[in-house]
C-alpha angles and dihedrals in degrees: 000000000000090000090052089049091047091048091047092049090047090051090049090049091049091048089048091050091046091049089049091049091051091044090051090047089051091049091046092048090047091048093048092047093045093049092046089049095049097040103035120009102042094044090048092050092049093046091048092048091048091050093050091046090053091049091052091048092051091050094049093045088069088068089058094047092053090062089070095055094095128040110255120226094223141008092243092060092052092046090051092051092046092051092046091051093047089049093051091051091051089053093066104112142176104263091215099053106013090235115146116245090214120041102181141010126196117196121198119178132198105241092194084072103026115070099229138097111282112272094005094114098035101120134183117194133179133023118011093233137003110178097175096044123120107250120213119182109202121186115226120222130192107256093228108030094030087220117152107257103170150314130271117200114201121198106201120201115259093198095096093053093040091053090053092045093050093048094048094043092056092047094049094046092052090048091051092051094044129074125281088261089075091070088099089060088054089056091052090048091050092051089049090052093050092049091049091048090050089050091050090047091052091048093050092045091048090050091049091051098042130083105240096218104043101026093229128113117300129219094276093052091047093054093047092051095041092051090051093047092049091051089051091048090053092051092047110034092184090064107072127197127206137179137207119209108199129191127188110239115238092351091154089059089056091050093047096043103039104021136252092283089064089043090055090048090053093051092047094047094046090050090052090048092052090052091048095048096040128078128255091251093054124090117221118194144162106251094189140308107344095344123106129190125207118196113204116195118198090015130121127206094272093052090047090051091052092052092045091055091050089052092049093051093043092053093044091056096049117121124220139206088246107052091207091070114102121180134186132167136215126204147186121218124202133172118213116254100178098291128131124267092257093049093048092051090047089053091050089048090056089053089049089053090053090051090052092047091050092060105281126254090086144095123233125202 
């Protein structure tokens, strides 16, 4: 009986030791995971999110800088355009959740450079406060003189990162408190995190390459694609590349006569028309203001001219909510001959100028 008692007590001691070993392993695993989370994963996620938020802010700040290209007749007109542009930036949202990427924008201008009363164009738009937001301060430069004209502070939403952090934290804590057999679950959670990070990266990149009003490519995306197409055309001389630079005729008159809401409707509808008339291989983008750029791979000047004419006719026959609106477009067509993207666009701009000088509602090649 004493041997049985001794064996039983030994078994209990072994089970106790085994339980202690597993408990220590669990504590060690939890400690390692927690330390790795606090020292590596979470800082990396925050740094990556901050970097992407800054990239988005830099891309959207170009829309603000373009408003200073032309001299404005009055301060009220410039303020209206600034507020409209800030509002369109704040409307960029995550398609999956409807959460805005940017919650607040503060605009401060240098009135030694800007011809306006001090403080009159300093604008804050969006949420009143966003303590946890990622803050990106982006200097604004005049598009032509490259002189510093102000500072735009973007407050990017932290909700996307926080949602990821919360999800991963719960997963890792449960894994640390569970047995070693739950390591497989950690792998699944990690894969889920990577997929979600890739999705967020794609969303941020898409937002940075998309015009917020029309939903088509923005200036940055156009230059990236055009540079790539010109490099391809130089490698393969039998595969030409052409562009069409399109400008809406008398667009300012439409804005002034019918309001910015109608002006936005015009831009959106023209963008949709360009997508409808163009081919799948083409890239349609908003070059700036009321200018659009169409990149045509594998297309010579004659083919570009044919497409440009179809665009001109399609836009001219559009109908509008206000029947008094009449819209035509002019364009410049240019086929690449080994020049840079900037030089090619400048050549197309000269053709566009000729179309305007010849009476508008025409395409020049």
